[in-house]
C-alpha atoms as an extended CHARMM CRD file, in Angstrom:
* protein
*
       108  EXT
         1         1  SER       CA              4.4750000000      -19.5800000000        4.1980000000  PROA      1               0.0000000000
         2         2  TYR       CA              5.1170000000      -22.9020000000        5.8600000000  PROA      2               0.0000000000
         3         3  THR       CA              5.2010000000      -26.5360000000        4.8030000000  PROA      3               0.0000000000
         4         4  SER       CA              2.4490000000      -28.8740000000        5.8850000000  PROA      4               0.0000000000
         5         5  ALA       CA              3.7740000000      -32.1910000000        7.2000000000  PROA      5               0.0000000000
         6         6  SER       CA              1.0260000000      -34.1430000000        5.4720000000  PROA      6               0.0000000000
         7         7  ASP       CA              1.4230000000      -33.0120000000        1.8780000000  PROA      7               0.0000000000
         8         8  LYS       CA              4.8050000000      -31.2460000000        1.7430000000  PROA      8               0.0000000000
         9         9  GLU       CA              3.1920000000      -28.4150000000       -0.2480000000  PROA      9               0.0000000000
        10        10  PRO       CA              3.8050000000      -24.8510000000        0.9000000000  PROA      10              0.0000000000
        11        11  ALA       CA              0.7190000000      -23.3980000000        2.5320000000  PROA      11              0.0000000000
        12        12  VAL       CA             -0.0970000000      -19.9030000000        1.3900000000  PROA      12              0.0000000000
        13        13  VAL       CA             -1.2990000000      -17.4350000000        3.9860000000  PROA      13              0.0000000000
        14        14  GLN       CA             -3.2780000000      -14.6620000000        2.3560000000  PROA      14              0.0000000000
        15        15  PHE       CA             -2.6960000000      -11.0110000000        3.2300000000  PROA      15              0.0000000000
        16        16  CYS       CA             -6.3880000000      -10.7270000000        4.1010000000  PROA      16              0.0000000000
        17        17  GLU       CA             -6.1780000000      -13.5950000000        6.5880000000  PROA      17              0.0000000000
        18        18  ILE       CA             -3.1660000000      -12.1170000000        8.3380000000  PROA      18              0.0000000000
        19        19  LEU       CA             -4.6250000000       -8.6200000000        8.7320000000  PROA      19              0.0000000000
        20        20  SER       CA             -8.0080000000       -9.9820000000        9.7890000000  PROA      20              0.0000000000
        21        21  ALA       CA             -6.5170000000      -11.9830000000       12.6520000000  PROA      21              0.0000000000
        22        22  PRO       CA             -7.5470000000      -10.5490000000       16.0440000000  PROA      22              0.0000000000
        23        23  GLU       CA             -3.9180000000      -10.0460000000       17.0950000000  PROA      23              0.0000000000
        24        24  VAL       CA             -3.1950000000       -7.8490000000       14.0660000000  PROA      24              0.0000000000
        25        25  SER       CA             -6.5630000000       -6.3230000000       13.1730000000  PROA      25              0.0000000000
        26        26  ARG       CA             -6.0180000000       -3.1070000000       15.1500000000  PROA      26              0.0000000000
        27        27  TRP       CA             -3.0110000000       -2.4060000000       12.8920000000  PROA      27              0.0000000000
        28        28  ALA       CA             -4.8420000000       -3.2700000000        9.6610000000  PROA      28              0.0000000000
        29        29  GLY       CA             -5.7430000000        0.3430000000        8.8230000000  PROA      29              0.0000000000
        30        30  PRO       CA             -2.2410000000        1.8110000000        9.2040000000  PROA      30              0.0000000000
        31        31  ILE       CA             -0.6710000000       -1.1680000000        7.3910000000  PROA      31              0.0000000000
        32        32  ILE       CA             -3.0950000000       -0.8520000000        4.4770000000  PROA      32              0.0000000000
        33        33  ASP       CA             -2.5350000000        2.9140000000        4.4210000000  PROA      33              0.0000000000
        34        34  ILE       CA              1.2140000000        2.4210000000        3.9400000000  PROA      34              0.0000000000
        35        35  LEU       CA              0.6340000000       -0.3180000000        1.3670000000  PROA      35              0.0000000000
        36        36  LEU       CA             -1.6260000000        1.9680000000       -0.6490000000  PROA      36              0.0000000000
        37        37  ASP       CA              1.0220000000        4.7000000000       -0.6650000000  PROA      37              0.0000000000
        38        38  TYR       CA              3.6170000000        2.4850000000       -2.3100000000  PROA      38              0.0000000000
        39        39  VAL       CA              1.6580000000        0.3270000000       -4.7570000000  PROA      39              0.0000000000
        40        40  GLY       CA             -0.7150000000        0.9280000000       -7.6260000000  PROA      40              0.0000000000
        41        41  ASN       CA             -4.0710000000       -0.7970000000       -7.6150000000  PROA      41              0.0000000000
        42        42  VAL       CA             -4.8190000000       -3.0120000000       -4.6310000000  PROA      42              0.0000000000
        43        43  GLN       CA             -7.9080000000       -5.1920000000       -4.4450000000  PROA      43              0.0000000000
        44        44  LEU       CA             -8.8550000000       -5.5520000000       -0.7760000000  PROA      44              0.0000000000
        45        45  CYS       CA            -10.8990000000       -8.5660000000        0.2710000000  PROA      45              0.0000000000
        46        46  SER       CA            -14.4050000000       -7.9640000000        1.5730000000  PROA      46              0.0000000000
        47        47  ARG       CA            -13.3160000000       -8.8610000000        5.1190000000  PROA      47              0.0000000000
        48        48  LEU       CA            -10.7130000000       -6.0730000000        5.1420000000  PROA      48              0.0000000000
        49        49  LYS       CA            -13.1230000000       -3.5950000000        3.5500000000  PROA      49              0.0000000000
        50        50  GLU       CA            -15.6640000000       -4.2970000000        6.2980000000  PROA      50              0.0000000000
        51        51  HSD       CA            -12.9820000000       -4.0040000000        8.9540000000  PROA      51              0.0000000000
        52        52  ILE       CA            -11.8160000000       -0.6320000000        7.6160000000  PROA      52              0.0000000000
        53        53  GLU       CA            -15.4090000000        0.6120000000        7.4350000000  PROA      53              0.0000000000
        54        54  SER       CA            -15.9330000000       -0.2690000000       11.1000000000  PROA      54              0.0000000000
        55        55  PHE       CA            -13.5160000000        2.4790000000       12.2120000000  PROA      55              0.0000000000
        56        56  GLU       CA            -14.5000000000        6.1080000000       11.5780000000  PROA      56              0.0000000000
        57        57  ASP       CA            -10.8600000000        7.1840000000       11.8580000000  PROA      57              0.0000000000
        58        58  TRP       CA            -10.0040000000        5.0040000000        8.8570000000  PROA      58              0.0000000000
        59        59  ALA       CA            -12.4110000000        6.7540000000        6.4410000000  PROA      59              0.0000000000
        60        60  VAL       CA             -9.4470000000        8.2710000000        4.5590000000  PROA      60              0.0000000000
        61        61  ILE       CA             -7.9320000000        4.8040000000        4.1450000000  PROA      61              0.0000000000
        62        62  LYS       CA            -11.2280000000        3.4770000000        2.7870000000  PROA      62              0.0000000000
        63        63  GLU       CA            -11.3310000000        6.3180000000        0.2650000000  PROA      63              0.0000000000
        64        64  LYS       CA             -7.7010000000        5.7440000000       -0.7030000000  PROA      64              0.0000000000
        65        65  ALA       CA             -8.4270000000        2.0470000000       -1.3590000000  PROA      65              0.0000000000
        66        66  GLU       CA            -11.1450000000        2.7790000000       -3.9150000000  PROA      66              0.0000000000
        67        67  LEU       CA            -10.3320000000        2.0600000000       -7.5390000000  PROA      67              0.0000000000
        68        68  PRO       CA             -9.1600000000        3.5130000000       -9.7780000000  PROA      68              0.0000000000
        69        69  ARG       CA             -6.2830000000        5.1300000000       -7.9220000000  PROA      69              0.0000000000
        70        70  PRO       CA             -5.6150000000        8.8080000000       -8.7230000000  PROA      70              0.0000000000
        71        71  LEU       CA             -3.5420000000        9.3940000000      -11.8460000000  PROA      71              0.0000000000
        72        72  ALA       CA             -1.0570000000       11.5330000000       -9.8860000000  PROA      72              0.0000000000
        73        73  HSD       CA             -0.3650000000        8.6140000000       -7.5390000000  PROA      73              0.0000000000
        74        74  LEU       CA              0.0940000000        6.1480000000      -10.4120000000  PROA      74              0.0000000000
        75        75  CYS       CA              2.4650000000        8.6050000000      -12.1200000000  PROA      75              0.0000000000
        76        76  ARG       CA              4.4630000000        9.0090000000       -8.9090000000  PROA      76              0.0000000000
        77        77  LEU       CA              4.8920000000        5.2410000000       -8.7060000000  PROA      77              0.0000000000
        78        78  ARG       CA              5.9940000000        5.0740000000      -12.3430000000  PROA      78              0.0000000000
        79        79  VAL       CA              8.5250000000        7.9130000000      -11.9740000000  PROA      79              0.0000000000
        80        80  ARG       CA              9.9630000000        6.3570000000       -8.8120000000  PROA      80              0.0000000000
        81        81  LYS       CA             10.2580000000        3.0030000000      -10.5800000000  PROA      81              0.0000000000
        82        82  ALA       CA             12.0070000000        4.6290000000      -13.5540000000  PROA      82              0.0000000000
        83        83  VAL       CA             14.4430000000        6.4540000000      -11.2630000000  PROA      83              0.0000000000
        84        84  GLY       CA             15.1710000000        3.3060000000       -9.2600000000  PROA      84              0.0000000000
        85        85  LYS       CA             15.2420000000        2.8270000000       -5.5120000000  PROA      85              0.0000000000
        86        86  HSD       CA             18.9840000000        3.4340000000       -5.2460000000  PROA      86              0.0000000000
        87        87  ARG       CA             18.7400000000        6.8250000000       -6.9720000000  PROA      87              0.0000000000
        88        88  ILE       CA             15.6640000000        8.2930000000       -5.2500000000  PROA      88              0.0000000000
        89        89  LYS       CA             17.8950000000       10.8480000000       -3.5280000000  PROA      89              0.0000000000
        90        90  LEU       CA             18.7180000000       12.2170000000       -6.9960000000  PROA      90              0.0000000000
        91        91  LEU       CA             15.1160000000       13.3980000000       -7.4620000000  PROA      91              0.0000000000
        92        92  ASP       CA             16.2580000000       16.7280000000       -6.0190000000  PROA      92              0.0000000000
        93        93  ASP       CA             18.4730000000       17.2130000000       -9.0800000000  PROA      93              0.0000000000
        94        94  LEU       CA             15.6260000000       16.9200000000      -11.5910000000  PROA      94              0.0000000000
        95        95  PRO       CA             14.5290000000       20.1470000000      -13.3060000000  PROA      95              0.0000000000
        96        96  LEU       CA             11.0920000000       20.0080000000      -11.6750000000  PROA      96              0.0000000000
        97        97  PRO       CA              9.1760000000       22.3210000000       -9.3390000000  PROA      97              0.0000000000
        98        98  GLY       CA              9.9820000000       21.7680000000       -5.6700000000  PROA      98              0.0000000000
        99        99  ARG       CA              6.4230000000       20.7710000000       -4.8220000000  PROA      99              0.0000000000
       100       100  LEU       CA              6.4880000000       18.0120000000       -7.4410000000  PROA      100             0.0000000000
       101       101  ILE       CA              9.8200000000       16.7220000000       -6.1440000000  PROA      101             0.0000000000
       102       102  ARG       CA              8.4220000000       16.6660000000       -2.5880000000  PROA      102             0.0000000000
       103       103  TYR       CA              5.3820000000       14.7450000000       -3.8660000000  PROA      103             0.0000000000
       104       104  LEU       CA              7.6110000000       12.2180000000       -5.6160000000  PROA      104             0.0000000000
       105       105  LYS       CA              9.5690000000       11.7870000000       -2.3690000000  PROA      105             0.0000000000
       106       106  TYR       CA              6.3680000000       11.3360000000       -0.2840000000  PROA      106             0.0000000000
       107       107  GLU       CA              7.1190000000       14.5130000000        1.6410000000  PROA      107             0.0000000000
       108       108  ILE       CA              3.6390000000       15.9000000000        0.9070000000  PROA      108             0.0000000000
């Protein structure tokens, strides 16, 4: 954000405005895809939804953005939060099936 000279209040630039800008819009799909992998429920503005729908290649991203998010994804986020970002490498030491550990580590 930046400060307006006239009112000295910080101006807030919305995520939707940034990704809808012509200079950035071609990257909107991949950016939203990554965002959706690492956060729980995200409410996309109608402008971004329309933009995503305009690209056939982004159909998976559109589906991923629909609420509610899958329970497995929400559980993965919760487990990763409980483990902590500095101990993610210790997931391999948990007494869990390898496939689940790979899922928790975003390897599958």
